[in-house]
N, C-alpha and C positions, 0 to 999 in steps of 0.2 A: 504494500500500500504506500502511496506517496501523495503529497500535495504541495502546492506552491503557495506560500503565504506572502501575499503582496503588501499587506498592511496589518499591523497588530497593535493592541493596546493592553496594558495590564495595570491593575491597581493592587498594591500589596498592603494588607491590613489584617489585624487579628480578628476583627468582627465581620459580620456580613456586610453586603453592599449598602452604600448610602447614595441614593439617587435623588435627582430633582423630581418633584411631583409629576412634571410633564414627561419625564422619561418612562414612567410606568405605562404610558400609552403607546410607546414605540413598538413596532412590529418586529421584535427580535428577542432572542433569549437573553435572560439576565440571571445571574446567580454566582455561585462560588464553585470552583473546581480545586479541591485540595490537592496539594502536591507534597509528598513526603519522601525523604531519603532515609533509608535505614541501613545500618551496618550489617554486613553479612558475616559468616564465620571466617575467622582469620585463616589464611592459607600460607603455611610456612614455606620458605625458600628451600627447595630440595638440596641446594648446594651448600647450605650452612648447617653445621651440626646442631642438633636439638639443644635447647638451653632449659635448665631446670626452673629458672625464675621468670619464664615468659608470661605467666599469669599476672605477676606483679607489674610487669612492664605494659601489659595490654589491658589491664583491668578497666580502664576508663573507655576502652573501645569494645565493650561487650556486644555480642551479636544481638541484633534487634533494637538497639538504641537508635533514636533519631539523631541525625547529623546535627541538628540544632541543639539537642541536649548535650552532645559531646562538646561542641564549641562553647556553650555556656559554662559547662563544668570546668573546662580548661581555662577559660577566662577568669572564673572565680578563683581557681587554684593559684594562678600566677598574678592576680591583681594585688594581693596583699602581701 
């Protein structure tokens, strides 16, 4: 499947859309499409010997965490 995007617009906010009252009469779809990035299971480099302490090194990168959660945790860790 493919498509050509000739023009696009995006609004980024934590809550739902805020439209002008006149926008509700427009003949187009309006709403929110959530986008989430999640961490997968770590895949070790086959060329490097296994390390016993890798869990301590990668604990903040746990499988299933949202990328935003990881960035916030790292920012808090190194902010103080």
